[in-house]
C-alpha positions as CSV (number, residue, x, y, z in Angstrom):
1,M,29.4,-26.6,-12.4
2,S,29.2,-23.2,-14.1
3,A,28.7,-19.9,-12.4
4,L,25.1,-19.7,-13.8
5,W,24.1,-22.9,-12.0
6,I,25.7,-21.8,-8.8
7,A,23.8,-18.5,-8.9
8,T,20.6,-20.3,-9.8
9,I,20.9,-22.7,-6.9
10,G,22.0,-20.0,-4.5
11,T,19.1,-17.7,-5.3
12,S,16.7,-20.7,-5.0
13,V,18.0,-21.5,-1.6
14,I,17.7,-17.9,-0.5
15,A,14.2,-17.6,-1.8
16,F,13.2,-20.8,0.1
17,L,14.8,-19.6,3.3
18,L,13.0,-16.2,3.0
19,K,9.6,-18.0,2.5
20,Y,10.3,-20.4,5.3
21,S,11.3,-17.6,7.7
22,G,8.1,-15.8,6.8
23,H,6.0,-18.8,7.9
24,S,8.0,-19.0,11.1
25,I,7.3,-15.5,12.4
26,P,5.1,-15.5,15.5
27,E,1.5,-14.3,15.1
28,R,1.8,-11.7,17.8
29,F,4.5,-10.0,15.8
30,L,2.4,-9.9,12.6
31,S,-0.7,-8.7,14.4
32,N,1.1,-5.4,15.3
33,P,-0.8,-2.5,13.7
34,K,2.5,-0.9,12.5
35,I,3.5,-4.1,10.7
36,Q,0.1,-4.5,9.2
37,R,0.2,-0.9,7.9
38,I,3.7,-1.5,6.4
39,N,2.5,-4.8,4.8
40,T,-0.4,-3.0,3.1
41,L,1.9,-0.2,1.7
42,I,4.8,-2.3,0.4
43,P,2.9,-3.6,-2.8
44,I,1.8,-0.1,-3.6
45,A,5.3,1.2,-3.3
46,L,6.8,-1.6,-5.4
47,L,4.1,-1.3,-8.1
48,S,4.6,2.5,-8.3
49,A,8.4,2.1,-8.6
50,L,7.9,-0.5,-11.4
51,V,5.5,1.8,-13.3
52,G,7.9,4.7,-12.9
53,V,10.9,2.7,-14.2
54,Q,9.0,1.2,-17.1
55,T,7.6,4.5,-18.1
56,L,10.6,6.8,-17.9
57,T,13.5,4.6,-18.8
58,E,14.7,2.6,-21.8
59,K,17.8,0.5,-21.2
60,S,19.9,2.9,-19.2
61,S,18.6,6.2,-20.4
62,L,15.9,8.5,-19.3
63,I,13.2,9.1,-21.9
64,I,9.9,11.0,-22.1
65,D,7.5,9.6,-24.7
66,H,4.0,8.4,-25.3
67,R,4.0,6.2,-22.1
68,L,4.3,9.2,-19.9
69,A,1.1,10.7,-21.5
70,G,-0.7,7.4,-20.8
71,V,0.3,7.4,-17.2
72,G,-0.7,11.1,-16.9
73,V,-4.2,10.3,-18.3
74,A,-4.4,7.3,-15.9
75,I,-3.6,9.6,-13.0
76,I,-6.2,12.1,-14.1
77,T,-8.9,9.4,-14.5
78,L,-8.0,7.9,-11.1
79,F,-8.3,11.4,-9.6
80,L,-11.8,11.7,-11.1
81,K,-12.6,8.3,-9.5
82,A,-13.3,6.5,-12.8
83,P,-13.7,2.7,-12.8
84,F,-10.5,0.7,-13.3
85,P,-11.4,-0.5,-16.9
86,V,-12.0,3.1,-17.9
87,V,-8.6,4.1,-16.4
88,V,-6.7,1.4,-18.3
89,L,-8.5,1.9,-21.6
90,S,-8.1,5.7,-21.5
91,A,-4.4,5.4,-20.7
92,A,-3.9,2.8,-23.5
93,I,-5.8,4.8,-26.1
94,T,-3.9,8.0,-25.2
95,S,-0.6,6.3,-25.4
96,A,-1.4,4.5,-28.7
97,A,-2.8,7.7,-30.2
98,I,0.3,9.8,-29.3
99,Y,2.6,6.9,-30.5
100,N,0.9,6.7,-33.9
101,W,0.5,10.5,-34.4
102,F,4.1,11.5,-33.5
């Protein structure tokens, strides 16, 4: 068996055990207000980190290009409380315009 298959099976077992342990946690632990607050913030933190990494890096180098302008416009439109489709479209249009013009 190759190292790739061992890694694949190993990560599958780990993923299964993590999911199984999540279902085995008692309800009283999950109903704690601190735990609920943390559970609501984890997806926000992970998505923010993903956007930051995808916007500011390419391979292993730090870059500043059209994507940063798109994220900047998205932040501004979110600050102005624009609807989500407006945020996405304005960021995409800004990023595409800067990409094509420069």
